[in-house]
PASEBA-1860 file (N, C-alpha, C; in nm, 3 decimals):
! residues 194
1> XXXXXXXX> 6.818/-1.439/0.046/6.786/-1.529/0.157/6.909/-1.544/0.246 ~ 6.888/-1.541/0.375/6.997/-1.565/0.467/7.042/-1.710/0.452 ~ 7.169/-1.728/0.430/7.222/-1.862/0.406/7.201/-1.954/0.526 ~ 7.201/-1.895/0.649/7.190/-1.981/0.767/7.047/-2.027/0.795 ~ 6.951/-1.972/0.727/6.812/-2.012/0.748/6.772/-2.115/0.644 ~ 6.751/-2.239/0.689/6.711/-2.341/0.593/6.559/-2.351/0.591 ~ 6.507/-2.377/0.472/6.364/-2.389/0.450/6.331/-2.535/0.423 ~ 6.228/-2.584/0.491/6.184/-2.722/0.475/6.038/-2.721/0.434
9> XXXXXXXX> 6.005/-2.789/0.325/5.868/-2.800/0.279/5.808/-2.928/0.337 ~ 5.703/-2.913/0.417/5.637/-3.028/0.481/5.526/-3.078/0.391 ~ 5.562/-3.129/0.273/5.461/-3.173/0.177/5.520/-3.271/0.078 ~ 5.440/-3.369/0.039/5.483/-3.462/-0.066/5.426/-3.419/-0.202 ~ 5.355/-3.307/-0.204/5.290/-3.261/-0.327/5.391/-3.215/-0.431 ~ 5.394/-3.278/-0.549/5.485/-3.232/-0.654/5.452/-3.090/-0.699 ~ 5.324/-3.052/-0.693/5.285/-2.917/-0.734/5.342/-2.812/-0.641 ~ 5.338/-2.838/-0.510/5.396/-2.741/-0.415/5.547/-2.733/-0.432
17> XXXXXXXX> 5.610/-2.846/-0.456/5.756/-2.845/-0.481/5.788/-2.759/-0.601 ~ 5.715/-2.779/-0.711/5.739/-2.702/-0.834/5.718/-2.553/-0.810 ~ 5.611/-2.517/-0.738/5.584/-2.376/-0.712/5.694/-2.313/-0.628 ~ 5.739/-2.383/-0.526/5.846/-2.329/-0.442/5.976/-2.317/-0.521 ~ 6.001/-2.411/-0.611/6.121/-2.403/-0.696/6.118/-2.280/-0.786 ~ 5.999/-2.237/-0.830/5.991/-2.119/-0.918/6.038/-1.993/-0.845 ~ 6.035/-1.994/-0.713/6.081/-1.879/-0.636/6.232/-1.875/-0.625 ~ 6.299/-1.983/-0.662/6.444/-1.987/-0.659/6.503/-2.005/-0.520
25> XXXXXXXX> 6.421/-2.048/-0.426/6.469/-2.070/-0.290/6.520/-2.213/-0.275 ~ 6.636/-2.229/-0.209/6.679/-2.365/-0.178/6.592/-2.419/-0.064 ~ 6.550/-2.543/-0.076/6.469/-2.604/0.031/6.484/-2.755/0.024 ~ 6.447/-2.819/0.134/6.443/-2.964/0.137/6.298/-3.005/0.162 ~ 6.267/-3.129/0.135/6.131/-3.180/0.152/6.130/-3.287/0.261 ~ 6.038/-3.272/0.354/6.013/-3.375/0.456/5.862/-3.390/0.466 ~ 5.812/-3.510/0.445/5.667/-3.527/0.453/5.623/-3.533/0.599 ~ 5.501/-3.488/0.622/5.452/-3.476/0.759/5.378/-3.599/0.808
33> XXXXXXXX> 5.308/-3.668/0.719/5.233/-3.790/0.756/5.135/-3.765/0.871 ~ 5.070/-3.649/0.874/4.976/-3.620/0.983/4.835/-3.670/0.950 ~ 4.758/-3.689/1.055/4.617/-3.720/1.041/4.548/-3.593/0.992 ~ 4.473/-3.602/0.882/4.410/-3.483/0.825/4.261/-3.473/0.857 ~ 4.216/-3.546/0.957/4.075/-3.531/0.995/4.061/-3.406/1.083 ~ 3.947/-3.340/1.068/3.921/-3.219/1.146/3.784/-3.232/1.213 ~ 3.758/-3.144/1.307/3.631/-3.144/1.379/3.518/-3.106/1.285 ~ 3.403/-3.170/1.293/3.288/-3.131/1.211/3.247/-2.987/1.245
41> XXXXXXXX> 3.199/-2.916/1.143/3.149/-2.782/1.164/3.252/-2.671/1.156 ~ 3.379/-2.707/1.135/3.482/-2.603/1.124/3.463/-2.528/0.993 ~ 3.496/-2.399/0.992/3.490/-2.321/0.869/3.601/-2.367/0.775 ~ 3.585/-2.346/0.643/3.692/-2.383/0.549/3.824/-2.315/0.584 ~ 3.819/-2.188/0.625/3.940/-2.115/0.662/4.011/-2.184/0.778 ~ 3.933/-2.223/0.879/3.991/-2.290/0.996/4.048/-2.426/0.959 ~ 3.982/-2.499/0.869/4.030/-2.631/0.828/4.167/-2.620/0.761 ~ 4.181/-2.532/0.661/4.310/-2.524/0.589/4.420/-2.470/0.678
49> XXXXXXXX> 4.385/-2.377/0.767/4.488/-2.324/0.856/4.532/-2.429/0.958 ~ 4.436/-2.503/1.014/4.472/-2.607/1.111/4.558/-2.716/1.047 ~ 4.518/-2.762/0.927/4.594/-2.869/0.863/4.732/-2.823/0.818 ~ 4.743/-2.700/0.768/4.874/-2.647/0.728/4.966/-2.639/0.850 ~ 4.912/-2.590/0.961/4.992/-2.577/1.083/5.028/-2.714/1.139 ~ 4.934/-2.808/1.135/4.961/-2.943/1.184/5.078/-3.005/1.107 ~ 5.078/-2.987/0.974/5.187/-3.041/0.890/5.320/-2.975/0.924 ~ 5.320/-2.842/0.934/5.445/-2.770/0.963/5.500/-2.808/1.101
57> XXXXXXXX> 5.414/-2.815/1.200/5.460/-2.845/1.335/5.505/-2.989/1.350 ~ 5.442/-3.081/1.277/5.484/-3.222/1.284/5.627/-3.238/1.234 ~ 5.661/-3.169/1.126/5.798/-3.177/1.073/5.894/-3.098/1.162 ~ 5.853/-2.980/1.207/5.940/-2.897/1.293/5.978/-2.971/1.421 ~ 5.888/-3.055/1.472/5.915/-3.128/1.596/6.029/-3.229/1.581 ~ 6.064/-3.261/1.456/6.172/-3.357/1.430/6.305/-3.288/1.400 ~ 6.305/-3.154/1.406/6.424/-3.076/1.368/6.472/-2.987/1.482 ~ 6.599/-2.947/1.474/6.653/-2.852/1.571/6.649/-2.710/1.517
65> XXXXXXXX> 6.667/-2.696/1.384/6.668/-2.563/1.323/6.595/-2.567/1.190 ~ 6.567/-2.449/1.137/6.504/-2.437/1.006/6.362/-2.384/1.017 ~ 6.313/-2.331/0.907/6.176/-2.283/0.897/6.099/-2.385/0.814 ~ 5.991/-2.436/0.871/5.911/-2.540/0.805/5.785/-2.477/0.748 ~ 5.760/-2.507/0.621/5.642/-2.457/0.549/5.543/-2.571/0.531 ~ 5.423/-2.551/0.584/5.314/-2.647/0.565/5.202/-2.580/0.488 ~ 5.129/-2.657/0.408/5.019/-2.601/0.331/4.910/-2.705/0.313 ~ 4.787/-2.657/0.296/4.676/-2.746/0.270/4.576/-2.673/0.181
73> XXXXXXXX> 4.512/-2.749/0.091/4.416/-2.690/-0.003/4.288/-2.772/-0.003 ~ 4.174/-2.701/-0.001/4.045/-2.768/-0.010/3.956/-2.696/-0.111 ~ 3.860/-2.770/-0.163/3.760/-2.717/-0.255/3.627/-2.718/-0.181 ~ 3.554/-2.605/-0.187/3.428/-2.594/-0.114/3.316/-2.557/-0.212 ~ 3.210/-2.638/-0.210/3.092/-2.615/-0.293/2.969/-2.621/-0.203 ~ 2.889/-2.517/-0.206/2.767/-2.511/-0.124/2.795/-2.541/0.023 ~ 2.907/-2.491/0.072/2.942/-2.510/0.213/2.999/-2.647/0.246 ~ 3.012/-2.735/0.148/3.067/-2.869/0.170/3.209/-2.877/0.117
81> XXXXXXXX> 3.297/-2.942/0.193/3.435/-2.961/0.150/3.440/-3.084/0.060 ~ 3.495/-3.063/-0.061/3.517/-3.175/-0.153/3.665/-3.211/-0.145 ~ 3.694/-3.326/-0.092/3.832/-3.369/-0.078/3.881/-3.437/-0.206 ~ 3.981/-3.521/-0.190/4.031/-3.599/-0.303/3.933/-3.714/-0.327 ~ 3.909/-3.749/-0.452/3.812/-3.856/-0.479/3.860/-3.992/-0.430 ~ 3.768/-4.070/-0.378/3.800/-4.205/-0.330/3.824/-4.300/-0.446 ~ 3.752/-4.275/-0.557/3.762/-4.363/-0.674/3.702/-4.288/-0.794 ~ 3.696/-4.353/-0.909/3.646/-4.287/-1.030/3.499/-4.245/-1.019
89> XXXXXXXX> 3.410/-4.327/-0.963/3.272/-4.281/-0.947/3.262/-4.156/-0.858 ~ 3.346/-4.149/-0.756/3.348/-4.032/-0.667/3.396/-3.909/-0.744 ~ 3.498/-3.926/-0.828/3.546/-3.815/-0.912/3.436/-3.769/-1.007 ~ 3.363/-3.865/-1.064/3.254/-3.831/-1.155/3.146/-3.751/-1.081 ~ 3.113/-3.793/-0.960/3.013/-3.723/-0.879/3.057/-3.579/-0.853 ~ 3.182/-3.561/-0.811/3.232/-3.426/-0.781/3.232/-3.337/-0.904 ~ 3.286/-3.387/-1.014/3.293/-3.306/-1.136/3.153/-3.273/-1.189 ~ 3.060/-3.366/-1.172/2.922/-3.340/-1.213/2.861/-3.228/-1.130
97> XXXXXXXX> 2.894/-3.225/-1.000/2.845/-3.120/-0.913/2.910/-2.984/-0.944 ~ 3.038/-2.986/-0.978/3.113/-2.862/-1.001/3.083/-2.799/-1.137 ~ 3.050/-2.880/-1.237/3.036/-2.830/-1.373/2.925/-2.725/-1.384 ~ 2.955/-2.619/-1.457/2.860/-2.511/-1.479/2.839/-2.420/-1.359 ~ 2.923/-2.433/-1.256/2.903/-2.358/-1.132/3.033/-2.299/-1.080 ~ 3.017/-2.212/-0.982/3.132/-2.156/-0.911/3.153/-2.232/-0.780 ~ 3.279/-2.243/-0.740/3.313/-2.297/-0.609/3.431/-2.216/-0.556 ~ 3.469/-2.242/-0.434/3.579/-2.167/-0.373/3.690/-2.264/-0.333
105> XXXXXXXX> 3.814/-2.224/-0.365/3.931/-2.301/-0.326/4.003/-2.224/-0.216 ~ 4.033/-2.292/-0.107/4.106/-2.233/0.005/4.241/-2.302/0.017 ~ 4.347/-2.223/0.034/4.480/-2.279/0.063/4.533/-2.212/0.189 ~ 4.569/-2.295/0.286/4.630/-2.247/0.409/4.780/-2.259/0.400 ~ 4.850/-2.166/0.463/4.996/-2.166/0.469/5.037/-2.147/0.614 ~ 5.131/-2.230/0.660/5.183/-2.217/0.796/5.335/-2.224/0.793 ~ 5.397/-2.141/0.871/5.543/-2.145/0.890/5.571/-2.168/1.038 ~ 5.666/-2.255/1.067/5.708/-2.281/1.203/5.860/-2.279/1.209
113> XXXXXXXX> 5.914/-2.202/1.303/6.058/-2.199/1.327/6.090/-2.315/1.421 ~ 6.165/-2.413/1.372/6.193/-2.534/1.451/6.271/-2.502/1.578 ~ 6.358/-2.401/1.574/6.440/-2.369/1.691/6.361/-2.303/1.802 ~ 6.267/-2.215/1.767/6.197/-2.136/1.869/6.052/-2.178/1.890 ~ 5.994/-2.248/1.794/5.853/-2.284/1.802/5.761/-2.173/1.753 ~ 5.819/-2.058/1.719/5.737/-1.948/1.667/5.668/-1.993/1.539 ~ 5.540/-1.955/1.524/5.469/-1.993/1.404/5.376/-1.883/1.358 ~ 5.338/-1.892/1.232/5.242/-1.800/1.173/5.158/-1.881/1.075
121> XXXXXXXX> 5.029/-1.849/1.069/4.941/-1.923/0.978/4.842/-1.825/0.915 ~ 4.810/-1.848/0.788/4.717/-1.763/0.715/4.658/-1.846/0.600 ~ 4.568/-1.784/0.524/4.508/-1.854/0.410/4.470/-1.755/0.301 ~ 4.447/-1.809/0.182/4.393/-1.734/0.069/4.274/-1.812/0.015 ~ 4.183/-1.742/-0.052/4.074/-1.812/-0.118/4.053/-1.753/-0.257 ~ 4.012/-1.840/-0.348/3.990/-1.802/-0.488/3.861/-1.867/-0.536 ~ 3.782/-1.791/-0.611/3.659/-1.844/-0.669/3.689/-1.897/-0.809 ~ 3.642/-2.018/-0.836/3.665/-2.084/-0.965/3.532/-2.120/-1.027
129> XXXXXXXX> 3.517/-2.093/-1.156/3.398/-2.137/-1.229/3.439/-2.245/-1.328 ~ 3.375/-2.361/-1.315/3.395/-2.472/-1.410/3.289/-2.459/-1.519 ~ 3.331/-2.470/-1.644/3.236/-2.456/-1.754/3.138/-2.574/-1.755 ~ 3.025/-2.560/-1.823/2.934/-2.674/-1.837/3.005/-2.789/-1.910 ~ 2.989/-2.910/-1.859/3.056/-3.027/-1.915/2.955/-3.134/-1.951 ~ 2.984/-3.208/-2.057/2.901/-3.323/-2.091/2.950/-3.443/-2.010 ~ 2.866/-3.544/-2.001/2.906/-3.667/-1.932/3.030/-3.727/-1.999 ~ 3.034/-3.722/-2.132/3.150/-3.776/-2.205/3.277/-3.700/-2.169
137> XXXXXXXX> 3.270/-3.567/-2.158/3.388/-3.489/-2.122/3.437/-3.524/-1.981 ~ 3.344/-3.540/-1.890/3.383/-3.575/-1.752/3.450/-3.712/-1.751 ~ 3.391/-3.810/-1.821/3.450/-3.945/-1.823/3.586/-3.945/-1.893 ~ 3.600/-3.866/-1.999/3.729/-3.857/-2.069/3.836/-3.796/-1.979 ~ 3.797/-3.693/-1.902/3.893/-3.631/-1.811/3.934/-3.728/-1.701 ~ 3.839/-3.800/-1.645/3.871/-3.899/-1.542/3.963/-4.007/-1.598 ~ 3.943/-4.044/-1.724/4.028/-4.146/-1.787/4.175/-4.104/-1.795 ~ 4.204/-3.973/-1.787/4.344/-3.927/-1.787/4.413/-3.958/-1.655
145> XXXXXXXX> 4.335/-3.990/-1.551/4.381/-4.017/-1.414/4.424/-3.891/-1.339 ~ 4.425/-3.776/-1.405/4.467/-3.653/-1.340/4.383/-3.619/-1.216 ~ 4.250/-3.641/-1.218/4.169/-3.600/-1.104/4.191/-3.681/-0.975 ~ 4.256/-3.796/-0.985/4.249/-3.893/-0.877/4.318/-3.854/-0.747 ~ 4.413/-3.761/-0.749/4.476/-3.721/-0.622/4.462/-3.571/-0.599 ~ 4.355/-3.513/-0.655/4.334/-3.368/-0.645/4.206/-3.336/-0.568 ~ 4.214/-3.238/-0.480/4.094/-3.191/-0.411/3.995/-3.141/-0.516 ~ 3.871/-3.184/-0.507/3.769/-3.143/-0.603/3.777/-3.215/-0.735
153> XXXXXXXX> 3.873/-3.305/-0.751/3.887/-3.391/-0.870/3.931/-3.317/-0.997 ~ 4.004/-3.206/-0.982/4.060/-3.143/-1.102/4.190/-3.072/-1.069 ~ 4.272/-3.053/-1.173/4.399/-2.982/-1.159/4.400/-2.864/-1.254 ~ 4.399/-2.744/-1.200/4.395/-2.624/-1.285/4.522/-2.609/-1.368 ~ 4.632/-2.667/-1.321/4.759/-2.652/-1.392/4.782/-2.763/-1.495 ~ 4.689/-2.853/-1.508/4.704/-2.964/-1.603/4.596/-2.960/-1.710 ~ 4.552/-3.078/-1.753/4.445/-3.088/-1.852/4.318/-3.024/-1.797 ~ 4.304/-3.026/-1.666/4.188/-2.965/-1.600/4.174/-2.817/-1.629
161> XXXXXXXX> 4.281/-2.754/-1.676/4.273/-2.611/-1.712/4.168/-2.588/-1.820 ~ 4.140/-2.689/-1.902/4.041/-2.674/-2.009/3.898/-2.676/-1.955 ~ 3.883/-2.714/-1.829/3.751/-2.715/-1.765/3.718/-2.582/-1.698 ~ 3.822/-2.504/-1.669/3.806/-2.381/-1.591/3.770/-2.264/-1.681 ~ 3.651/-2.210/-1.658/3.601/-2.098/-1.737/3.660/-1.966/-1.687 ~ 3.669/-1.951/-1.555/3.724/-1.827/-1.499/3.765/-1.849/-1.355 ~ 3.853/-1.759/-1.309/3.887/-1.756/-1.166/3.884/-1.611/-1.120 ~ 3.851/-1.594/-0.995/3.856/-1.462/-0.933/3.941/-1.477/-0.807
169> XXXXXXXX> 4.063/-1.424/-0.816/4.156/-1.439/-0.705/4.290/-1.488/-0.755 ~ 4.363/-1.552/-0.666/4.501/-1.593/-0.692/4.506/-1.734/-0.754 ~ 4.562/-1.743/-0.873/4.576/-1.871/-0.943/4.652/-1.973/-0.859 ~ 4.761/-1.929/-0.794/4.846/-2.022/-0.720/4.777/-2.081/-0.597 ~ 4.675/-2.012/-0.546/4.593/-2.067/-0.438/4.526/-2.195/-0.487 ~ 4.480/-2.194/-0.613/4.411/-2.310/-0.669/4.509/-2.424/-0.694 ~ 4.631/-2.390/-0.735/4.732/-2.494/-0.758/4.773/-2.559/-0.625 ~ 4.775/-2.479/-0.518/4.804/-2.538/-0.387/4.901/-2.464/-0.298
177> XXXXXXXX> 4.958/-2.352/-0.345/5.048/-2.273/-0.261/5.044/-2.128/-0.306 ~ 4.970/-2.044/-0.234/4.961/-1.902/-0.272/5.096/-1.833/-0.255 ~ 5.162/-1.805/-0.366/5.301/-1.759/-0.362/5.318/-1.620/-0.302 ~ 5.227/-1.528/-0.331/5.239/-1.393/-0.276/5.229/-1.398/-0.123 ~ 5.130/-1.467/-0.071/5.114/-1.483/0.074/5.236/-1.553/0.133 ~ 5.281/-1.660/0.070/5.395/-1.736/0.120/5.519/-1.648/0.128 ~ 5.545/-1.569/0.023/5.663/-1.482/0.022/5.657/-1.378/0.134 ~ 5.538/-1.319/0.154/5.523/-1.220/0.263/5.551/-1.285/0.399
185> XXXXXXXX> 5.498/-1.405/0.418/5.518/-1.474/0.545/5.665/-1.512/0.564 ~ 5.729/-1.564/0.459/5.870/-1.602/0.468/5.957/-1.484/0.507 ~ 5.925/-1.366/0.454/6.008/-1.247/0.483/6.004/-1.216/0.633 ~ 5.893/-1.246/0.699/5.884/-1.222/0.844/5.963/-1.326/0.923 ~ 6.009/-1.433/0.856/6.094/-1.533/0.918/6.238/-1.521/0.868 ~ 6.270/-1.407/0.808/6.408/-1.380/0.765/6.446/-1.441/0.632 ~ 6.347/-1.492/0.556/6.376/-1.551/0.425/6.314/-1.457/0.322 ~ 6.399/-1.378/0.257/6.347/-1.279/0.162/6.380/-1.317/0.019
193> XX> 6.290/-1.280/-0.070/6.304/-1.313/-0.211/6.357/-1.195/-0.291 ~ 6.312/-1.077/-0.259/6.349/-0.958/-0.337/6.421/-0.857/-0.249
END
């Protein structure tokens, strides 16, 4: 990595921080605090790309230099976006809908150069199958509190891994930051890993 290029993660997500740390890149964290509402009828791809870019650009606007990384992840079932649950009954509803079925997870990635305003945005998607669950299993999982701040009400990297029967695609997309895509994009901004 070029020493003069600083990387800023525009996210408060501990999972994204951990994933970026596994790459061995030095970075700082600045939260974006952006409005995450989008226009009705947008495709899932457009939603994650718009929100990732909104986060990156909000942080970049407060800086003179550096490359800002923004990301957003959504869960889509039957064409509907399942966000983070509002409360435990909402988590129960989502997990009941997801159990025994496949859904798609989309993660958008955006990079913005604070000095020039140059940006790039892309996304990955992964298909996830949740195994059939009993009502007791769903309630026990919700009792762990893990689902409460996760899109779709589960965490593939936590206890929720026991709910996932299979995935088709990139595991890190489901966690919240597709590392292969991110590394390719960073290299085009002068931040190389290998």
